[in-house]
C-alpha positions in Angstrom: 0.0 0.0 0.0 2.8 2.4 0.9 4.5 1.8 -2.5 1.2 2.4 -4.3 0.6 5.6 -2.3 4.0 6.9 -3.3 3.6 6.0 -6.9 0.3 7.8 -7.1 1.7 11.0 -5.5 4.7 11.0 -7.7 2.5 10.5 -10.8 0.5 13.6 -9.7 3.5 15.6 -8.7 7.0 14.3 -9.6 8.9 16.3 -7.0 6.8 15.5 -4.0 8.3 14.1 -0.8 6.5 11.6 1.5 7.5 12.1 5.1 6.3 9.4 7.5 5.6 10.0 11.2 6.1 6.5 12.6 7.5 6.1 16.1 8.8 2.6 15.6 11.9 0.6 16.7 14.9 0.6 14.3 14.4 -3.0 13.2 11.0 -1.9 11.8 12.3 1.1 9.8 12.7 -0.8 6.6 9.0 -1.7 6.5 8.4 2.0 5.9 11.4 2.8 3.7 11.1 -0.4 1.8 14.2 -2.6 1.2 14.6 -1.0 -2.2 13.7 2.5 -1.0 10.4 2.5 -2.9 8.0 3.3 0.0 8.5 6.4 2.2 11.0 9.0 1.0 11.6 10.1 4.6 10.8 9.3 8.2 11.0 11.3 11.4 13.8 9.8 13.5 12.0 9.4 16.8 14.8 7.1 18.1 17.4 9.9 17.8 15.0 12.6 18.9 14.2 11.0 22.3 17.8 10.1 23.0 18.9 13.6 21.9 16.7 15.1 24.7 18.1 12.7 27.1 21.6 13.8 26.1 20.6 17.4 26.6 19.2 16.6 30.0 22.0 14.4 31.3 25.1 15.7 29.4 25.7 12.1 28.3 26.1 11.5 24.6 26.4 7.7 24.7 22.8 6.7 24.3 22.5 9.2 21.5 25.5 7.6 19.7 23.8 4.2 20.1 20.6 5.6 18.5 22.6 7.1 15.6 24.3 3.8 15.0 21.0 1.8 15.2 19.3 4.0 12.6 22.2 4.3 10.3 21.1 1.5 7.9 18.6 2.8 5.3 18.2 2.7 1.6 20.4 5.1 -0.4 17.4 6.9 -1.8 15.8 7.5 1.6 16.5 10.0 4.3 15.8 10.7 8.0 13.9 13.8 9.1 15.8 15.2 12.2 13.6 17.3 14.5 13.5 18.7 18.0 9.8 19.5 18.5 6.7 18.9 16.4 2.9 19.6 16.8 2.5 16.8 19.4 4.1 16.2 22.8 7.7 15.2 23.1 7.3 11.4 23.2 9.7 9.7 25.6 8.2 6.2 25.4 11.3 4.6 23.9 13.6 5.6 26.8 14.1 3.6 29.9 12.1 4.6 33.0 15.3 6.1 34.5 16.1 8.1 31.4 12.5 9.3 31.1 12.4 10.5 34.7 15.6 12.4 34.1 14.1 14.2 31.1 10.9 14.9 33.0 12.9 16.4 35.9 15.0 18.6 33.6 12.4 19.8 31.1 9.0 19.2 32.5 9.0 18.7 36.3 5.4 19.8 36.9 2.6 17.3 36.2 0.8 19.9 34.0 3.8 19.9 31.7 3.5 16.2 31.1 1.1 14.2 28.9 0.1 10.5 28.9 2.8 9.7 31.5 5.4 9.5 28.7 5.6 12.9 27.1 6.2 16.6 27.6 3.8 19.1 26.1 6.0 22.1 26.0 7.7 24.2 23.3 11.5 24.1 23.0 12.3 27.6 24.3 10.5 27.2 27.7 11.9 23.7 28.1 15.4 25.2 27.9 14.5 28.2 30.1 14.9 30.6 27.2 18.7 30.1 27.6 20.2 31.3 24.3 23.3 29.1 24.7 21.2 26.0 25.1 18.9 26.9 22.3 21.8 27.4 19.9 23.3 24.1 21.0 20.1 22.3 20.4 19.8 23.8 16.9 23.4 23.1 16.1 22.7 19.5 16.9 19.5 19.6 14.8 21.5 20.8 11.7 24.4 18.5 12.1 22.9 15.1 12.9 22.5 12.8 9.9 19.4 13.6 8.0 17.3 16.6 6.8 16.5 19.1 9.6 12.8 19.9 10.1 11.9 23.0 12.2 8.6 23.5 14.0 7.1 26.9 13.1 7.9 29.6 15.7 10.8 27.7 17.2 13.1 29.9 15.1 11.8 32.8 17.2 11.9 31.1 20.5 8.1 31.0 20.8 6.6 29.7 24.1 3.6 27.7 25.1 0.3 28.2 27.0 -0.1 25.5 29.6 -3.6 26.7 30.4 -4.7 25.2 27.1 -5.7 21.5 27.1 -3.3 18.7 26.1 -1.4 19.3 22.9 -3.0 22.7 22.1 -0.6 24.4 24.5 2.1 24.1 21.8 -0.2 24.8 18.9 -0.7 28.5 19.4 -0.8 30.9 16.4 2.4 32.1 14.8 3.6 35.4 16.2 4.3 37.6 13.2 4.3 41.0 14.7 3.3 43.1 17.8 0.0 44.0 16.1 -3.3 42.6 17.7 -3.4 38.8 17.7 0.3 38.8 16.8 -0.6 39.7 13.2 -1.9 36.2 12.7 -5.6 37.1 12.2 -8.0 40.0 12.2 -10.4 38.0 14.3 -10.8 39.1 17.9 -11.3 35.4 19.0 -9.0 33.0 17.2 -9.7 29.3 17.6 -6.6 29.0 19.8 -5.6 32.1 21.6 -2.3 33.9 20.8 0.2 33.9 23.6 0.0 37.4 25.1 2.0 38.9 28.0 4.8 37.3 29.9 8.3 36.4 28.6 6.9 34.7 25.5 4.1 37.1 24.6 3.7 38.2 21.0 4.3 41.8 22.0 8.1 41.2 22.0 8.6 37.6 20.7 7.6 38.0 17.0 9.1 37.8 13.5 8.9 41.5 12.7 10.9 42.7 15.6 13.5 39.9 15.3 14.1 40.6 11.6 15.3 44.0 12.6 17.9 42.8 15.1 21.0 41.2 13.7 21.7 39.2 16.8 18.1 37.9 17.2 17.4 34.1 17.3 15.6 34.4 14.0 18.6 35.9 12.2 21.0 33.5 13.9 18.8 30.6 12.6 18.9 32.1 9.1 22.7 32.2 9.2 23.0 28.7 10.5 20.7 27.4 7.8 22.8 29.1 5.2 25.9 27.5 6.6 24.2 24.1 6.7 23.6 24.4 3.0 27.4 24.9 2.5 28.2 21.5 4.2 26.4 19.0 1.9 28.5 16.2 3.5 25.9 16.1 6.3 23.0 15.2 4.0 24.9 13.1 1.5 27.9 11.6 3.2 28.6 8.9 5.8 29.3 9.7 9.4 31.8 8.5 11.9 31.8 9.1 15.7 35.2 10.3 16.9 36.3 9.3 20.4 36.5 12.4 22.6 37.3 10.7 25.9 34.5 12.7 27.5 30.8 11.5 27.5 29.7 15.1 27.5 31.4 15.9 24.2 30.0 14.6 21.0 32.3 14.6 18.0 31.1 13.6 14.5 32.9 13.5 11.1 31.1 13.3 7.7 32.9 12.3 4.5 31.7 12.8 1.0 33.4 13.2 -2.4 36.9 13.6 -1.0 35.9 16.2 1.6 35.2 16.0 5.3 33.5 18.2 7.9 33.7 17.7 11.7 31.3 18.9 14.5 32.0 19.2 18.2 29.2 19.7 20.8 29.6 20.2 24.5 26.4 19.0 26.3 27.6 20.1 29.7 27.0 23.3 31.7 30.8 23.4 32.3 33.6 24.0 29.9 35.4 21.0 28.7 38.9 20.3 27.2 39.2 17.5 24.7 41.9 16.0 22.5 41.1 14.0 19.5 42.4 12.8 16.1 40.3 13.4 13.0 40.8 9.8 12.0 41.6 10.2 8.3 44.4 8.2 6.9 46.7 7.9 3.9 46.5 10.8 1.5 43.9 12.5 3.7 46.1 12.6 6.8 47.8 15.8 5.8 44.4 17.6 5.5 43.6 16.4 9.1 46.2 18.7 10.6 44.0 21.8 9.9 40.4 22.4 11.0 38.8 25.5 9.7 36.1 26.9 12.0 33.1 27.8 9.7 31.4 30.0 12.3 34.3 32.0 13.7 38.1 32.6 13.4 38.9 30.0 16.1 40.7 27.5 13.8 42.5 24.4 15.1 46.0 23.1 14.2 47.1 19.6 15.2 50.1 19.0 17.3 53.1 16.8 16.3 51.1 13.7 17.1 48.3 14.7 14.8 45.8 15.4 17.6 43.7 18.5 18.1 43.2 20.1 21.5 40.3 22.5 22.0 38.6 24.1 25.0 34.9 24.4 24.4 32.7 26.6 26.5 29.5 25.5 28.4 26.9 24.4 25.8 29.4 25.2 23.1 29.6 23.9 19.5 32.1 24.0 16.7 31.7 23.4 13.0 34.9 22.6 11.2 35.9 21.9 7.7 38.8 19.5 7.4 41.8 20.8 5.5 40.9 24.3 4.5 38.5 26.1 2.3 39.7 24.8 -1.0 37.2 22.0 -0.7 35.4 22.7 -4.0 38.7 22.1 -5.8 39.1 18.7 -4.0 35.5 17.6 -4.5 35.3 14.7 -6.9 32.4 13.2 -8.8 33.1 9.9 -7.0 34.4 9.4 -3.5 38.1 8.7 -4.0 38.0 6.4 -0.9 35.7 4.1 -2.9 37.9 4.4 -5.9 40.9 3.2 -3.9 38.9 0.3 -2.6 37.5 -0.6 -6.0 40.1 0.5 -8.5 39.3 0.7 -12.2 40.5 -2.3 -14.2 41.9 -2.1 -17.7 39.4 -3.5 -20.2 40.1 -5.9 -23.0 40.1 -4.5 -26.5 37.1 -6.5 -27.5 35.1 -4.7 -24.8 36.2 -1.2 -25.5 37.1 -0.9 -29.1 39.2 2.2 -29.5 38.7 3.2 -25.8 41.4 2.3 -23.3 39.4 1.2 -20.3 36.0 0.9 -18.7 35.3 2.6 -15.4 32.4 2.4 -13.0 31.1 5.1 -10.8 29.1 4.8 -7.6 26.8 7.7 -6.6 24.5 7.9 -3.6 21.4 10.0 -4.1 19.6 11.2 -1.1 16.2 12.9 -1.3 16.0 16.1 0.7 13.0 17.6 2.3 12.3 21.1 0.9 10.3 23.0 3.4 8.0 25.7 2.0 8.8 29.3 2.9 6.6 30.9 5.6 5.3 34.4 5.3 7.7 37.1 6.1 10.9 35.0 6.2 
């Protein structure tokens, strides 16, 4: 049925994407993707989502790494949708009881913040106490975990929730476009769900119009990080490797694609951490590993004589590095050279090629990407 549904949609509109919302265990994922990638184009990665919030609550990246490894297998033509919050509660049903209680205590300690004894019905900004450092850390993880990032409307502004509303409606309040009446969302004096007014998350000062005018606002920061994410296609197209940091609070990931690599470091802890690590590239790529170019600041890293990098990362800090300098476009190849070295071209016999000297094969992975429609005013 899923295959037929996809075929019908693509017949009607060839560039459509089917995004599945299926909170299932990793060994069931292929039933939705299809072994040949002919069912769902994308799925929300609930396994990573739940363990990501546990990592943020506990400053322990190890369960998140296990979730990333468990959901790594997928068809080459399929992709994960990585998200922080959606229109429902934050479902913690796949965590252990101890892990779930840790997330509850950190992000939703009051019973009115919880739902169905397994979820939290809050928006992201209130869960993180409106702390800009923690919000940026969460979004940095969103944009650098393997898959296509999916953002809930209003989270780019730091919108809040209204816990007076029943169940899931508390996080479904209207978009806050401006400081005009009803947040500029409607001319009606009584919208179906009331706009958040007053308090730290009221539309009077948390809205798109005001934040567009302030260069350092969360909205403009999010726009810049999205632009930078588009400049690191390795995340969406490449394969990832977890780099040992020696500290469970620090997550280090490297992505490789077409002879280029990027590396991301995240400190989940409220304290600064110092870590030493090797990039992990070998042979002809080892020389490139000696230089890490920071894509978000001028804080670049040079390896020591042993080839290891040492960095001190601030509380809730993050780093986006490109391995080997900014000449990556010159190094980008049509086919990953690592694959070419593993499967070298073989000279062909004359009866196979005629006048040509050899036959070569190329391997290309094609990942579908989710294209999110533009919202008004952004």
